[in-house]
C-alpha positions as CSV (number, residue, x, y, z in Angstrom):
1,M,71.0,63.7,23.9
2,A,69.8,66.1,26.7
3,V,67.3,68.8,25.9
4,P,65.8,71.5,28.0
5,K,62.3,70.8,29.3
6,K,61.0,74.2,29.2
7,R,61.8,77.5,27.3
8,T,64.1,79.9,29.1
9,S,62.2,83.2,29.9
10,K,63.5,86.6,28.4
11,S,64.2,88.0,31.8
12,R,66.4,84.9,32.7
13,K,68.4,85.3,29.3
14,K,68.8,89.0,30.1
15,I,70.2,88.3,33.5
16,R,72.6,85.7,32.2
17,K,73.8,88.0,29.4
18,N,74.2,91.0,32.0
19,V,76.3,88.7,34.3
20,W,78.4,87.8,31.2
21,K,78.9,91.4,30.1
22,G,79.7,92.5,33.7
23,K,82.5,89.9,34.0
24,A,84.0,91.2,30.6
25,Y,83.7,94.8,31.8
26,R,85.4,94.2,35.0
27,A,88.2,92.2,33.2
28,A,88.6,95.2,30.7
29,V,88.8,97.8,33.7
30,K,91.4,95.6,35.5
31,A,93.5,95.3,32.3
32,F,93.4,99.0,31.7
33,S,94.3,99.9,35.2
34,L,97.3,97.6,35.0
35,A,98.5,99.1,31.7
36,E,98.1,102.6,33.1
37,S,100.1,101.7,36.2
38,I,102.9,100.2,33.9
39,S,103.0,103.2,31.6
40,T,103.3,105.6,34.5
41,G,105.9,103.5,36.4
42,H,103.7,103.1,39.5
43,S,103.2,99.3,39.0
44,K,104.1,97.4,42.2
45,S,102.9,93.9,41.1
46,F,104.1,93.7,37.5
47,Y,107.8,93.3,36.7
48,W,109.6,93.0,33.4
49,I,113.1,93.2,32.0
50,A,113.7,96.3,29.8
51,K,115.5,95.5,26.6
52,E,118.5,97.4,25.5
53,D,118.1,99.7,22.5
54,P,119.4,97.7,19.3
55,S,121.0,100.8,17.8
56,G,123.2,101.3,20.8
57,S,122.3,104.9,21.4
58,S,120.9,105.9,24.8
59,K,118.6,108.8,25.1
């Protein structure tokens, strides 16, 4: 089984952790932006079929 030869420094660990957190943050911002554009009706890249109201009443 392969094992690391030397101990990883604290600074290297922090760098890797911050890169990982940055990717998650950017994904969250992108998802929130898409949700916001869909809710306001300004989305140009996301399409869906609106379902009919099951009660049959239109508002």
